[in-house]
N, C-alpha and C positions, 0 to 999 in steps of 0.2 A: 569878778564880774563888776564892771562899772557900775556907780550909781543908777546911771538912767537905764542899763540893761536891768537892773536888780528891779526895778519898776516895771519895766515892761514883762518880764519873765518872773512872778513870784515865786517863792519856794513851795515846792509840794509837801504837804504833810504825809506820813506815811502812816495811816492810820490801820496798824496791826490787827486790831480787834475786830474791826469792819470787814479787812480782807478774810478773815476766818467765816464770819458769817455769812458774806454775799459772793465768794467765790464758788463758782459752778463750772458747769461745760457751756460753750457756745461757739456759735461762729465769729470768725475774724473780720466779717462784713469789708471784704476787698469789693464786693459788689453786693447789691440789693436788687432783686431777690438773689439768694447765694447760690455758689454754684452746684449744689446738690439738687436745686431746683431745677436745673436744666432738664430738657426733654428732648426726645428724638423726632418729635413732629417740627421741630426748628431744622428747616434742610438749606441746602446750597442756594435753592431759589429765595427762601426766605432772606436769606443774608445778603443776597445782590438787590433785592428790593430795598434793603435798607442803604444799601451803597448808593443806589440810583437815587434816592430821596435826598441823601447828602448833596449830591451831585447837582441838584436842582435848586439849593438853597442859595439865596440871594447873600445870606450872614451865615457862614459857616462857623460852626466851633472848631477852636484849634484841632490839629491833628497830631496825635502819638502814634509810633510804630513799634512793636514788640517782635521779635524775633526768638524762637526757641532753639538753642542749639542742645540736640539730645546727649549727645556722645561724652563719656568720661572715660578715662583709661582705667579706672581703679572704683571698686565699689565702696561709698561710704555707708556703713550699717544703719545710721540714722535718718538717711535720706528718705524724702518721701514724693520726691519729685519724680517725674516722669522722663526717664533715661535711658540710653542705651550704652553697656558696658561694654566697650571693645578696645584692643590696643591696635586694630587695623586703622590707621588715617586714612586709608584709601576710601573709606566708608564716608567721609566728610564731603569728597568731591561729587559723589552723585548726589548727595543731599542738596547741596548748592543748587544743582542742575533742577532739582524740584521746587527748591523756593523760588528759583527765576520763574518757573512755570506758575507757580501760585501768584507769585506777586502781578507778573502778568495779566492773569485772569482778575485779579482785583481791581488794577488800576484801569482795565478795560471798562469797568463799569462806573468809574468815576468821572469821566469825560472831560477832565481839565487836569492839567499838572498842579499839583498840589504843593504845600509847602509845611514841611514837618518841623514841630517846636519840641518834639522829644523822641529819641530813639533809644531803646534798651535792648542789648543782647543778654538773653539769660540761659538757663539750661537745667540740667546738664552742665558742660564746661564749655563756654564759647571760646575759651584760649585753647580749646582743642584743635581748633582751625589753624593751618599753617599760615604762615605770613601772607603767601600767594593767595590764599582763598579768603583771608582777611581783606587782601587788597581788592580780590574780584568782588567780594560782597558788597563793601562801599561803593565800589565803581557801578555796580548794579543798581543799587540805592539811589545814586545821584542822576543816574540815565532815567530813573522814574519820578524822581521829587527833588524839589529844593529844601533846603533847610534855612531855617530862620536866622538870623545873625546872633540870637542868643540861644539857639535850639541845645538843649540839654543831651548829650551823646554819650550814654553811660553802658559800661559792659560789666559784668560779673567776672571776677577771676579766682582761678585757684592759683596760690602762689607757686605751688607745684610744677605749674605748665608754662612760665614765663621767665623770660630772660630780660636785660636790661635793652637789648635789641627789640623785645617783643613791645615793651612800654614806648620806646621810642617810634614804633611803627604805628602804634593805636595814637599817639598823639599827633603824628602828621597824617593819620586818615581823619583826625576832628574829634575822636574822643575826648570828652573833658572830665568826664567821672568815673572813678573805679571803685567797686565794690568787692572786697576782699573777704572770701570764706575763711574765717578764722577759728571760730566754734570755741576754742579750749586749747590753751597751750601746754598744759599738762601732759607728760608722756605715756603716763599709765591710761589717761583718758582717750588719748589720740590712739593708743593700741586697741583699746576696748571698742573703738568705733571705727577702726580700721582707717585711719587719716593721719599718718606720720608727717608732720610739718613743722620743723624747728622754727622756734623764735627767731633766729638769724636769717632765716630763708624769708620770714614774713617781713621783718625789719628792712631788708635789701630792697624787696618789693615795694616798701613803702617809700624808700629813699630814692628809688629808681622814679616811681610815679611824680614824686614831687619836683626832682631834676627836671623831669619831662614838661612839668607846668601844670600838671593837673588841678582844677578847682577846687575838687571835693574828694575824699578818700572817705569810704565807709566801710567799717567792719560788721561782719555778721558774728554773733556769740549765740551760743546755746548754752542754758541751762536745765539742768536735771539729766545730764549724759551720765552713762555708767561710769563707776568709780570717781565719779565727782563728788566734793565735800566742800564744805565753808573755806576752810584754809586753802585748799587747793584752787577753787576760783578765786580767792581774793588774791593769790600769787598771779594768774592769770590776768586780773584787770589791773596789777601794778605794772604788768607787761604792756598791757593795752594803753595804759594811761601815759607809760612812757613814749609810747610811738605816737600818740596825739592824734587818730583821726578826727576829721571834722565831724563825722554822724558816726553813731553805733545803733544796731538793731539787735536788741538782747531776747532773743526768743526762748519760749518756754518749750521743751522738748516734749512731744506727744508721741507716747509710745504705744503705738496701734498696728501690733504684729499682726492681728487678722487681715487689715487693709493692705501694709506695706510689708511685702515678703522679707525684704532685707534686714528688717527689724528683728525677724525673728533669730538673726545670729548675736544679738545683744542678750546676755543672761539676765532675765530681772531680778535676780538676787545682787546684781551690781548697781542697780538704779538707786539713787537716793530717795529716801522715804519722803512723804509729802511734807512733813515739817522740814525736813532738810530743804528741800527745794524753796519752801517759802522763806526759809533765814538765808537761803542764796541769793534771791531776789531782792529781800529787804537790803541786805548789805550791798548788793550792786547798785540799786537805786541810788542809796545815800551815798556811796562812794562817787559815782560819776555827777550827782548833783554838787556835791562838796567840790569836785575838781572843775565845776564851771559849767558844766554841760546843761543844756536846757530840755528838759522833759517835754517832747513833742505831743506825746500820747502814746497808750497802748506799750509798745516795747521799743518805741524811737527815741534817740537822744542826739542831740546836735549842738553845736558850739554855739553862741549867741550870735557870731556873724556869719554863719553858714545861711544859705539862701533858706534851708529846709525852716531854721528858727524865723527869718525873716517873714516866710510864708505864713506863719501863726499868727504876725501882727497886721498883716495887710490884706488877710481874708482869702488867700489866694492858694491855701494848703487844701489839698484834695487827697482821695482815696483811690486807688484802683489795685490790681491784680501784683501789682509789685510792691505794695505797702504805700506809705505816705509820700506823696509827691508835691512838686512845688507851684503846680500850674494849676490855673482855674480848670473846670471840667473840660475834658477834652474828648473828642471822639479817639477811639482805640483801634487801629488795623493791628491784627496780630497772625504771623505767619510762622508754620513749621507743627511739628506734633502737638497736639493737645493744647494748643495756645488758644486762649481766649480774647476775642475782638468785642468792643463794645462800640457799635453804630448806632446813632438816634436811640430810641427806646426799645432798643435790643442787644443781646450778648449772642454769640455764636461761639462755640467751641469745637476745635479741627479734631480728627480723629487721632487717635492715641498710638498707633503702631506703624512702622515704617511701611511694612508691606499695604497695610489698609491706604496711607498716606499715598504711595507711590501709584497704587493702581487705581486710584479716584482721579489723580491728576494725569494718568496715563489716557484716561478717558476724558479729558479736558473738562472737569468737572471740580469745583473748589472743594476742598477735602473737610467738609463740615460735617460732625457728627451729631450735634444738639444744641441746643440754646434755649433762649427765653425771650418772648416779646412781651413787653412791660404794659400792663393796662394803667387807666389813669390813677387808680389806687397805689400800685407799685412805684409809678412815678413820685406820686405825694411822699408816700412813706419814705423813698430812697433820699429824697432831699430833707427829711426830717432827720433820717439816721446819719446822713453824710454830715448835716450841719452840727450835730450833737459831737460826732468823731472827730471833726475838721476844726469848728471854731468856736467849740463848747459853749455856744447860745445857740438860741431859736427865738425869733421874734414872731409871734402870732400873728401881727398886723400883715407882714411881708407873705407870709403863707397863705393868708386869706386872700388877699389882692392877686396873688398870682392863680389861686384854685378854685376861688370862688366858693369856700366853705366858711363856717363856723369852727375855727379850729378847737376851743372848748367842748362843743357839741360832737364834732367828728372822732376827736380823741377822748371822750370822756371815759372810755373804761381804762385807756392808758395813762391818762392824768390821774386815776385812783392808785393805780398801782405803782406810780412814782412816787406816791406819799410815803412808802416805806423808806424810798430813799431820800426823800427830802427829811424826813425827821431825823436822819443821822447826818444831814449837811453834805451828802453826797450831790445832790441836787438841789437847785433853787428855783421854786416856781411861785410866778405871781400871775397877776391877772392879765400881762402883757408878753409874757416869754419864759423861756426855761433856760437857765445857764448852768453851768458846770463849773463849781470851783475848783482850785488846784487839786485838793484832796480827792475830788470826785473824778479827777481824770484817769486815775488808775481803773474805774469801774465803768468807761464809757462804752465796753461791749455789752455790760449787763444792761445798759440804760438803752443801748440801741434794740437790745432783744425784747424788750417791751412793747418796741413800735413793728415787731415782726410778726405779721399775720401768719407766716405758713410756720413757724416755729412747733407750734403744737402738733405739726404732722410730720416731724421729722425725729428721729433718734438722737438723743444727745450724745450717744456712744461714737457718733461720728466726728464729734468736735473735741477740742483741745480745753483745758481748763483755761478760764478767764484770765489769771494771774499766775 
């Protein structure tokens, strides 16, 4: 890392004793209120009202689009995503027909052709789609939307499902970012989670992606998987570092077999202990920082010249249901099974099964299952939480001017609770601001929890470990 980069991205301390003391269970805050607060009182008509309100705005927020492709050819035992396991590729053709219906219904309430600044295809396995189906989907989107010149167009990739021709096609269609599900390169771990994926296969996918001109390649890694240990994951990191992805998401595996049926196939005796998981995490963060990656926050790392790292400097880092993103706060339209939209002061989530999804669209109704309308306190707390998680600082005066409150009076209880963290240097508090120093960035979820007014009403068993 160059000298000016080192100044911009200070080193992160790894306070092992504080991790042991403050680590607990909590939400990931990809939204606030969190998705477990969504209720079925939020209907298709509610969502339509927010779409129409957006259409009337003279100065609209930027617009993002997320599309959920649920199909996977095989089951990964660790997976907690909403997916449909099938080897019948004919099922995706029908799904695209219904995505087209949903898109037409949504855009009929926007009243004007809009421009997308971001598109993300997630899953499931988006590359389950055939080449013709990928072409059809992008043609459909371009019929309804324009794309900004600097639009981020990204897709999640299972390296087992792509060829050189697939990557070439994605580039031709306008995709400029790929995210690869790597998880772990160790064969024993891969067998234990039912995802055999040789290093050579991933290396070829990376080489093809770069040859096709993709701007940024992300790797998803998971620590805490069965049969994983410190040595095996260190070897995985050797291979990851050799492939040099621009971004890395290092997720903590949450073993919740009562909620996610596929996880019942994992033998709990094969899972690393809490102490082993901690040591794997500490080793991983040390190695990635030593290799020059910047710690973005939570479980995200990026090279200093990647746009995600640059967004931490220019104040445009944001968080949504895909994790950290590079654009300022956008409205988000979401299509497909269980996809979550964010429009104005609302979140709306689609139905979770194909039968329900198809039946709803057959009646000409948007397939909304549940959601949340934010009140003034929700909007205020969302800004506080996202500021801490994305910019690591919170200016009281700016909040007071925007919301007409006295910050210290409104959040008197929260500021008292933060003192426990302040005593340890995890957070810095003065009369004008709250800031999170480098070592405190490991604990931003815990800091966000302090401002979550719903947390006492929720069961912590639904959440993952903070670290």
